[in-house]
N, C-alpha and C positions, 0 to 999 in steps of 0.2 A: 437499110432494112436487108438489103441484100448481102451487105459485108457480115452484119450480124449473124446472119445466117448461115454464111459460109463458115465464120469463126465456130459457131456452135458444132457445124457438122465436123469442123478439122479436129475440135476437141473430143468429139465422140470416137472419132476413129484412132485417134493416139489413144484413148481407154480400151477400146475393144483389140488394138493392134497386138500381136503376140510379143513377150518379152524375147529378146535375144540375148541381150547382155544383163547379168544382174550384180549389185554393188554387195559386198559383204558387209556383215554388222561391224565388223571395226571399222571399215573404211565410212560408214554411214556415220559412226562415232566421231571421227576424225573430222568429218565434214562439220559436224554439228558444232563441236567445239572450235572450229576455225571460225565458224560463221559467230560464234558467241564472244571468241576473243577481238573479233574485229567490229564487234557491237552492230552486226548485221542484224541478229535477233536478240531478243530478252526473252529467256524461259526460265521457268522454274521446273526443277526436278520432283518427281515423286518421292514417296518415304523409300521405295526399294532402288531408285536411280536409273530405273530401266523406262520411265514415262518422262514426257516432258510436258507443260501446259504453258501459256503465255500468262503474264500477269493479269491482262484483260480477261483472257478466260477464266482465271481463277476467281477474279471477283464476281465473274457473272456467275460463276456456280455458285460461290458464296452467296449472293442474292438470291438465287433460285431455292438453296438448301434452305435459308431462313424463310422464305415465302412457304416452300411445301410443308415447313413445321408449324406453319400457322402463324407466323411473324415473330417467333422467339424461340431461340436456340443459344444452349450454352456453347461459349466459344471454345472450350476445351473439346466438346465434340465434333467439332468441324473436322478437325485432321483424320477422325476414324472413316468418317463418311467421303471425304475428297482424296485420301491418301496422300496427303501432303503434310510435311512439317508443321508443327505450331508456330516458328517464328514466321514462316513464309505465311501462314494463316494470319497471324497477328498485324503483318506489316500490310498485307491487304486490307483487313478489317479497318485499320485506321485510316487508310486512303478512302474506304467508303464512309466511314464517319465523318471526316472532314469534308466529304461533298454532301454530308446530311442525308445520305441514303439510309443508312443505318444508325443505330444509337447502341453503346455499349455502356450497360448498367449493371453493376454488382456481376460481372464476369457472364453477362447474357447479352447477345446481339437482337436488339429489336427494331422491327421495320416501324416505318411511319404509319403503315394501314395498321398494325397492331396497336399503336397507341391511339390512333383514331377509333380502333373497336372499343378499347377500354373505356375510352371518354364518353362514346354512346351509350354503353352498358351502364355506366354509372349515371349517366344523364337519366336512362330509364329507370334505374333503381330510386334516384332524387325524387322522380314524377310520383311514384308509387308512395315512399315514406314523408317527402316533404322535407328531410333533410338526413345529411350524412357527414360524419367527421372524416377529413382527408387521411386521419389516423387508420379508420377503420377500413377505410379503401386500399390503404397501402398494405395493412397485414392481409386481405383479402387478395392482392395480385402481387405479395412479395416485390413491392418496389417502393424506392424512396418517398418520402412525403415531399420532399422540395421537387423532385421531377413531376410528382402528380400535381401539385400546385400549380407548376408552372405551366404545363400541357393543359390541365382545366382551365386555367385562367385565359390562355391564349383561344380556347376555344368556344368561351362563355356565349359569345355572340351569336355564332354559327350552331351552335345546337340550341340555343333560344329560339332562333329561326326555323331550326328543324322541326323541334317540338311547341313551337308557338306558345312559348312562355319564356319568362327570365330568369336566369340563373345569377345567383350570388355566392362569391365565396368571401367570408369575413372569419377572422380569426380560425383558421384552419376548419372552416365548417362550410358545406354547401348547401344552399338554401334555394327555394324557389320562390317566387312573387306570392303564391297561395299560403305558403308555410309562414311567411312573415305576415302576413296580412291575419292568418288564423293566432299566430303568436300574439300580437297586438292586441286583437280582441280578448284574447285571454287575460292579459295583464290589465287593459282598461277595465274589465269586468272585476278584477280582483281589487283593484283601488277604487272600485264603486262600492265595492261589497265592504270595504275595510271602514269599522265603525270607531278605532283607536288608534292611536300613532305606532307605526310599525316600520321596521329597517327593510328597507327594499331588499338590501342583501340576503334577509330571512325570508323576505318574500320569494326571491328567486330561488333559494336553497329548498324551501319548502313545496314549491309548486313545479319544480323542474323546469326553471324558464332559462332564456339564455341571455346571459348577462351583458353581452356588447348591444343585441338588439333592444333589450329592454333599455339601456342606458339612453340609448339614440331616441326611442320612442318619449321618454322622459323630458329630453333636452326640448324635442319638437312640442311636446305638451307645455311644457313651462314657458317656449318660446311664443306659442300662440294664446298664451293665457286660457288653455281649455283643462287643465289639471283640476280635478275634483277637489282638490287639498292643497297642501302647502308643502314643499320640499325643503327640507334644512339641508344646505351642504350640496356641494355639486355632485352630480353624476349618481351615486348609489348613496343616497344620504337616508334622512329620517323623513318618511311620509306622515303627513298629519290630515285626514280629511276635513273637510269644512265641518261636517255633520258634528265632528268632536268639538273642534274648535267653539262651533255655536252652543253646545251643549256646555263645554266649558266656561264660557262667557257668561251664560244664563246662570248657571250655578254659583260662579263667584260675585256675579250681581248681587244675586239673592242673599248671599252670606254677608256682603258688606253693607247692603242697605237694611236688612234685619238687625245686626249687631251694632252698625255705626262703626264698625272698625273691620278688618282682617290682618291676621298675622300672615307675614311674608313666607312662614314655613307651610300654611296652608296653600299658598301658591306655588311653590315648590313642590307640594306633595301632588299638584294635578298638572305635573310636566311644565310650570312657568320656569324658564332657565333665568330670568331677568325680572324679578316681582317688582321691584320698584318702576322699572320702566312701563311694566304692563299696567300697572293699576294707575298709573300717570296718565295712559293712552286712555284706559277705560272710566276712569272718573277724574277729568282735571282738577276738579275741586278738591280731590282728597290731600290729605294733609300728611306727608311722609316723615315718620320717627325712624329710630334707629332699626327696631323689629318688626313694626306694624306700621299700617297706613289707618288714619282714621278719618271719620266724616266730620264736616265742620260743626255739626249739630254737636258732637262732644264737647267742642270748645266753647260751644253756645252754654251748654249746660254748668261747664266748670265755671267760665265768667258769671253765670248767674249767682252760683255759689260764694263765689269770691265778692261780688257785689253786697250781697247779704251780710257777709261778714264785717265790711265796711262801714255797711249804715248801722248795724246793731253793735258796733265797735266791740267785736268780739272774733271769734276764731270759726273756721271751717275746715272739716274733713273731706279732702277731694275724693278720696275713696267711697264716699257714701254715694256720689252724684255719677260714679262711672260704672261700666260694666263690670261685674265680678270677675270675667275671664280674663281683664286684663291683667299682666303682670306687675310687680311693684315698680319695675324700672320702668314700665309703659306710663304708668300711673303718676311716678316722679317727674318723668319727661312732659308729660302734659300739664302737669300743675307749674311746672318752672317757667315753660313757656306762656301759660295764661297768666299768670303773675306779672310776669315781666312786660307782656303785651299790656295788662292794665296799667301799671306805673308808669308807663311811657306816655300813656294818653292823659296825665294830669300831672301839674306840678303841685298842686296842692296836698302837704305831706299829709293830712289828716283824711285824705281820700286814697292814701297809698296803703298796700300791705306788706308784708313780707314773706318770703317762701321759707317755712320751717320745717325740718324734720322728714323732708321728702314728700310727705303728704299733706302738708298742712298751711293754709293761708289765714295769716295772723295779721289784723288791723294795727296800723301804728299807735292807734289811741289805747288799744287792749294791751300793747307792750309796754307803755309809759305807765299804764295802771299796775303793771306786774312790778316794773321797778320801784314804784313808789310803797308797794305793799310788802316788798322785802327790804326796804330803807332801814326800819328799827332793828332787824337782824344785823345788818350790814354794821350799823352804827354799834351794836352789843359788841360784835366781833371785834372790829378794830379798836375799842377801848381795852378789851381784853389783852389783844395784841400790845398795845403801848404800854400796858401793865408789866408783861413778859419781858419787853425791850428794857424798861427802867431796872426792872429786878435783876435780869441778866448785867446791866451794867455795872451794877453794886458788885454782884459776886465776881465779876472780872477783875477788880481791884485785888481780892486776896487770891485769886488763880494766879494772878502777874505776881503777886509778892512772893507766892511758893516757887512759882518756877525760877524767878531771878534767885531767889535764897538756895535752890539747889545748884544751880549753873557756880554761886559763889562758893560753894563746899568744893566742886571740882576742879575749881582754878587754883585753891589752895596749894602752894608748894611742899610746905612742911605740915608736919599734923598740927592743926588747930582744932581747939577744944569746942565743944557746944555754946560755949560763952561767946566764942568768937563768931560763930555762925549767928547768933542772936544779935550781937552788934552788927553784923554785916545785914541783916533784916532790918534793923532799925533805921540803918542807913538809907535803906532802899525805899522806906514808909517816905521819906521826904520827895521821892518824885512819882508819888501815886496819881498824881494828877495827869501825867503824861502817860503813865501806863494804861490807865484807866481810857484815855482816848483811843490808844492803840487797840486794846481790847476790843472796844465799842466798832471799830473797823473790820475786825477779824470775825467776830459774831455774826451770824446770817439773821435775818429779820422774818418774821412769820409772815407767811403768805395767804391770800384768800382761796381756800381749797373751795373748787368747783362742787365737789361731791355735797359738801355742807350745805351750798346754797341751793343745790337741787333738793336736798332734803327739806329744807326750810319753806321752798317754793311749793312741793308738793305737799306739805302740811297748810298752807295757806290756801292751794286751790285743788282741793281733793278730786275733783271731778275730771280734771285735766290727765290723759294718758302720760306716762312716764317719758315716752319718746318726746311728745308736745314739751313737756316740761324742760327737758334736758335742751332740746331745740331753742327754746324761749331765753333760758340761762346763758347759752353760748351766745346769742346776739347782745343781751344787756351784759355780759360779763365784763366787758372793757371799762362801761361808765361804773359799774359797782366796784371792780378792782382800784378804779382811779379814785372813788370816795373812800375806799377803805384804807388805802395808802395815806390819802391826806389825812385820816383822824390818827391812824397808828404813829404818823411820823411827827405829830404835833406835840410839842414838848409842855402843854399844860393840861392835856389830858387826864394825866394821872398824878396822883398826890404820891409821893416818893414815902411818905409815914405810912400809907397804909396797903402798901403793895408788897409782896415777898413772893418767891417762887423757889420749890425745893429743887437746888441745881443736883445735887447728888441722887434724888429719886429720879430724875429725868436722864441722868447718865446712865445708871444702871439699866434703866428700862430701854434707854437707846443701845447698849452694849448688848442685851438680851433679844432685841429684834434683829439687830445685824446679824449676831451669832446664828440665829435660826434661818437668816437669809443666806448665810455662807454653806450650813448644811444643805439647804434646798440646791443651792447650785452645784455643791460637790455631787450630789446624788445626780442630778441631770448630767453633770460632766462625766460621771462613771457610765452610765447608759451610753451616751454617745461614743465614749471611748471603747466600751466593751465590743459595741457595732463595728468600729474599726477593726478591732482584733478579729472579730469573725471575719470579715471581708480579707484581712491580711491572711488569715489561715488559708482560704480560699483562693490564693495567688493573685490578689488584687494590692496594687501600691496605693498605699493609705496616707503616703507622706504630706501629701496636699490636704488631705482631710484632717490630719493632725494639726497641721498648721492653722486651719480655718478654726477648728475647735478652741485653740488656743489663743487666737486673734479675737473671738468673739466672748464665748462664756468665760473661757479660761481669763481674759482682761477685765471682766466685771469680777470674777472672783478676787484677783489681786487688787483691784480698786477696792473691793469691800474689805479684804483683810488690812490693807492699809490704813483704812479709816478707822478700823476695829484698834489697831497697834497705834495709831495716833491719839484716839481718844484715850485709850488705856495711859500713853505717856503725857497726859495732862495736855494734850494740843487740842485748842478750841474749835471744835466741829460742830456745826449745827445738827439737831437732831433729823431733820428732814434731808440732810446732804445723801446725795446717791450718786452712784456711779453713771458716767465716766468722770473722772476727776480731772479738770485741765492741768495743763504743765506746771504750771507757776504754783498752783495747791499743792499738787505732788513733792516738788520739790522741798516746799515748806514742811510738810508732813514726813519726808524721810531724813528732813534735818532733826526732827523732833524724837526719831525712834535712835534707839542704839546702832552704832555704824555696824556691827554684824547683821542686825537685822534689816538693815537699809541695804548691805551689800547681797542679802539672799532674796530681797524684791527685785532687784536688780537683774540678779540672774534668773529668776522666775520670769518676769517680763520677756527675757530674751529666749526662753525654753520652746521648742518645736515639737519635743517627742510627747505625746499625751501621757504615757506611765510615767515619764521621769515627772512630769509637772504635778501629777497626782502625789508621787512621794514628797516632793519639795514642799507643795501646798501644804500637805499634813503635817510637816514640821514646823511650818511658820504658824499653822492655825494652833498647834498643841503649846505654843508658846504665849497664846492670849486665851488660854484654857478653853480650846473648842475642840474636841475630839472627833475628829473625821473616821468614819469606820467604813471598810471596804463593803460595797452594797452588795446583798445577797442575790443571788438569781430570781427567786422568786419577787424581790422588790423591783429589781429591773425590770420585769416581764410586767409586773403592775404599772409601773410608770410607763413603759414603753406602748402598753395598750391605752392609757389615759392621753397620751401624746398622739397615737392614732386617731382617737375619737375626736380630739381637736382639730386634726389635719382634715379628715373627713367633713367636718362641719365647716372648715375653712374651704374646702375644695367645692364645695356646694355652692356657695355665693361667690366664688373667685371669677373673675373674667379675664384677666391679663393670661395670655397664653403661656408667655415664660414661667409666670406662677404655676398654672396649672400643671405643665409638662414636668416642673421640677417637684411639687407635692406628689404627683401621679406615679412618678418613679420610687420616690421615697416610700409611698404606701405599697407599689408592686414589691419592693426589698422586704417589707415586714413579713410577708407570707413566707419565704425561704428562711429568714434570717430571726425573725422573731422579735427583732428591736428595731430601733430608729435610729437611722442615721441623719447627722448633721452636717450638711453639706451645701455650698453656693450653686449656683446656676452654671458658673465655668467648671464644675465636676462632673456634668452630665455623662462626658464619654466613659468616665470611670464606672460611674453607677449603671451605664446601658451593659459595659461589658461584664460586669458582676450579675446583672440580671440574665444574660444570655448563659454566662457560666454556671448558672443555676437551674438551669432548664426550665426557665419561665416559658408560658404558654406562648405559643407562636402569633395567635391574635393578638395579645397584650404587646409583645414587642414589635409587632406591625404598625400597631397604633401608636406607639411612642416614637418610634423612629421617624413614622410618617408626619406627626406632628412636629418633631424637631426640624425635618426637612423643611416643613412649610413656615416654619418660623424663621429660619436662615434665608429662605427664597422669598418671603413676605407674600405668600401665595395669597390669592383673591378666595381660596376656600378656607383659610385659617380659622375663622369664626366656627365654621362646621366641624373642622377638624377637632377644635378644642372643645366645643360640647360632645363630641362622639367620645373622645377619651374618658372626660368626667365621667360621662354615662357608663362606659365599660368600667372604671375603677370602681366607682360607686356601686355598681351590678356585681362586681366580683366580690367586692366588701361584704353587701347584704347577702351574696349566698354562701360564703364562708362564715357568716354570722349564724345564719340559719342552720347550716351543716353542724356546727358548733351546737347549737342549741338542741337538734335532732340526738346529737350523741351524749348529750346530757340527758336528755329524756331517756 
């Protein structure tokens, strides 16, 4: 202690002693520079160069400056306060930052105490509000979100201890336990208040809820089986309360039990996504059909009606015992299943029945009685047919002789007289037996017309519906045809001396009917060809449509014209012969017409352009006295309108998606074009492009393109989309017809 006291005394004496010698400023500078050059000292010069400060002292001054400014100061303001260059300040600041004494954020020096103060202030605010977003805190303090998230996260435990609560930071939001509890209570209250299915996302949006907290709560409730409903999908799915499910189950059960059936569309309207599975779970005994589920009592009623029909040896209309709300397709399905089940339960043919015309159960005994009742009519028709065949056989001899005589004249090399031809004909008569046999093979035989049988059956049973009569005839037709053919072909049925047929009258009648058919086909061809020209004028490539038109209607026209020419050239053609003609008959007919005409037919068959086909057909028709006129615009519109009505009727009953789509596109094109297009399914792209170019309503285009996409992908929603397209097109058509009637009024 004495030594220390002596040193202090000596130091004080030195300080108070009078200066005897002074160093000049230059000497001081040289001494300092010498010390710096020899690394004895490390100093930093001031901005003026007249003052010195050590690095340690500079860092201390910077720390004191930050503290004096509340823990935050811009680094660009430090040189002004300390009179030190910015480069030296930045160097010292980096050393302080490396030692975690300070933080440099967006050009500001921040102290650890400053960040502690911010976190404390934020915690106090969160205690008051319950929740704050990190983005709002960042905007308030002008600090990065990442820095605040990191600093707050590292201080959550200490802040919770200090304020006696628990803080949570999730999804860039700061919560307290009390806020989460209040939020969860609100969510549970909303779920309990729901009376119908609701989207969780909609619930969050409408009630300003926190998505992450709500999702975690739902997961917990589902896991604990404490959710007052069902949640479809994970996380934010569709919530359906038990209250709604119970009411739905009660309502659907009542519908099913009251009506003894329920449609799948009704289940879908109640929000059931899988109707067949739902109804199977609700009523395991229910029987599932294509579009409905039925109660077993329906089949009991149907089976009772079938048993009555069998026991009374009569028939039963299944429609009369089933609910009137059932569609025709449903009734047909139920009837077919019930009849199949009844027949499989017995081997006795007299105890069986037949499924007829979709809605009828006809006993086997009644069918046999129908066949017996029509037997006299079949015998009479077959006898008349045998007489016609016999008469044709006699006429064929004369026809064959005429043809042979004509060929004999053609083969003569030098001018022969008519006497030569007569001699030639007399020679041919010697071979008349062989020619008759050949002609018999060519002539077709009459067949039993179904329409005549239906007409006769309706006369015998006037009380039967026409649909039922047609169905019965369809079943018994094979046995009737067999009986008819046997009698018709019998050589002993007709006395040749008492039977004759006016062949020429039949021939003229046939030519007239065929001519009318050609005129009708040509009108239709011109309507479709005009439609193709309209599309072509709108920039649509119709080459494939022309080819299809020529290959369908055009081919039938060619065959019909060939039949006309063949008959005019004395080729034996049956009056009931119709296109298409098989290749063998076609070659024989082409050989029977002049070479020039045959060549024209071959060119016409290969034609692909619709206008050229029309002009060539017109020329060929003129040669057989058929005048083909160009169709007038008004007549074309009338035919197109008639075709449109037929297509609308077809669309109403059509169920095949491809057929519905093609028909709908054709009907949609009728509106801008005013005509009907004749096109196959593989031309849909062309037709859809035409619709788009003609400013078709967007709703119609979306529906048609959507159905096309579902057909290509075999979507499970295909039946629904098909029905939607049908409804849309039919509604559009009715709207157009109503508008037209209003305009007419």
